[in-house]
Every structure is written in structure tokens, then in C-alpha cells.
C-alpha positions as CSV (number, residue, x, y, z in Angstrom):
1,X,0.0,0.0,0.0
2,X,1.4,3.4,-1.0
3,X,1.4,6.5,1.1
4,X,-1.3,8.1,-1.0
5,X,-3.7,5.2,-0.3
6,X,-2.8,5.2,3.4
7,X,-3.5,9.0,3.7
8,X,-6.9,8.5,1.9
9,X,-7.9,5.8,4.4
10,X,-6.8,8.1,7.3
11,X,-8.9,10.8,5.8
12,X,-11.9,8.5,5.8
13,X,-11.2,7.4,9.4
14,X,-10.9,11.1,10.4
15,X,-14.2,11.9,8.9
16,X,-15.9,9.0,10.7
17,X,-14.3,10.0,14.0
18,X,-15.5,13.6,13.5
19,X,-19.0,12.3,12.8
20,X,-18.9,10.1,15.9
21,X,-17.6,12.9,18.1
22,X,-20.3,15.4,17.0
23,X,-23.1,12.9,17.2
24,X,-22.4,12.1,20.9
25,X,-24.6,14.4,23.1
26,X,-22.8,16.5,25.6
27,X,-23.9,15.0,28.9
28,X,-22.0,14.1,32.1
29,X,-22.7,10.5,31.3
30,X,-21.1,10.7,27.8
31,X,-18.0,12.6,28.7
32,X,-15.8,9.5,28.7
33,X,-17.0,8.6,25.2
34,X,-16.3,12.1,23.9
35,X,-12.8,11.9,25.5
36,X,-12.0,8.5,23.9
37,X,-13.2,9.6,20.4
38,X,-11.2,12.9,20.8
39,X,-8.1,11.0,21.8
40,X,-8.4,8.8,18.8
41,X,-8.7,11.9,16.6
42,X,-5.6,13.3,18.1
43,X,-3.6,10.1,17.5
44,X,-4.8,10.0,13.9
45,X,-3.7,13.6,13.3
46,X,-0.3,12.8,14.8
47,X,0.0,9.7,12.6
48,X,-0.9,11.6,9.5
49,X,1.6,14.4,10.3
50,X,4.3,11.8,10.9
51,X,3.6,10.2,7.5
52,X,3.6,13.6,5.7
53,X,6.9,14.5,7.3
54,X,8.6,11.2,6.5
55,X,11.4,11.1,3.9
56,X,9.7,8.2,2.1
57,X,6.5,10.1,1.7
58,X,8.4,13.1,0.2
59,X,10.1,10.9,-2.3
60,X,6.9,9.2,-3.3
61,X,5.1,12.6,-3.6
62,X,7.9,13.9,-5.8
63,X,7.4,10.9,-8.1
64,X,5.5,11.7,-11.2
65,X,3.0,8.9,-10.6
66,X,1.8,10.4,-7.3
67,X,-1.7,11.8,-7.7
């Protein structure tokens, strides 16, 4: 799997996590659920940033076949 495909999948996961986060009502009883979903979003953002900063990603992105 190439970086482009991984980033597309991460984008899909990010969208799903955003939907989950904003669909949970803000009550005292749901604060843990909101926290877990928000933590997952933060980890995903960190992973995406690490991939985009990697040398291999830069090399692949500079390849003419990267779209």
C-alpha cells in the first residue's frame, strides 16, 4: 500500500471519528465517550503528520506517478 492510499484511508477514518464525536450528546454520562473519540482523533492527526513529514512520503510525492 502506498502512502497516498494510506492517507486517503486516514482521511476516511478522520471523517468517521468527527461524525462520531459530533453525534455524541454532551452530557455528564457521555464525557468518557467524547474523550475517547477525541483522543483517537488526536492520535490520527499525529500519525498523518508523521507520515507527511517522512522522507519516504516526500520521495513518493515527488514521483510523477503520485496523484
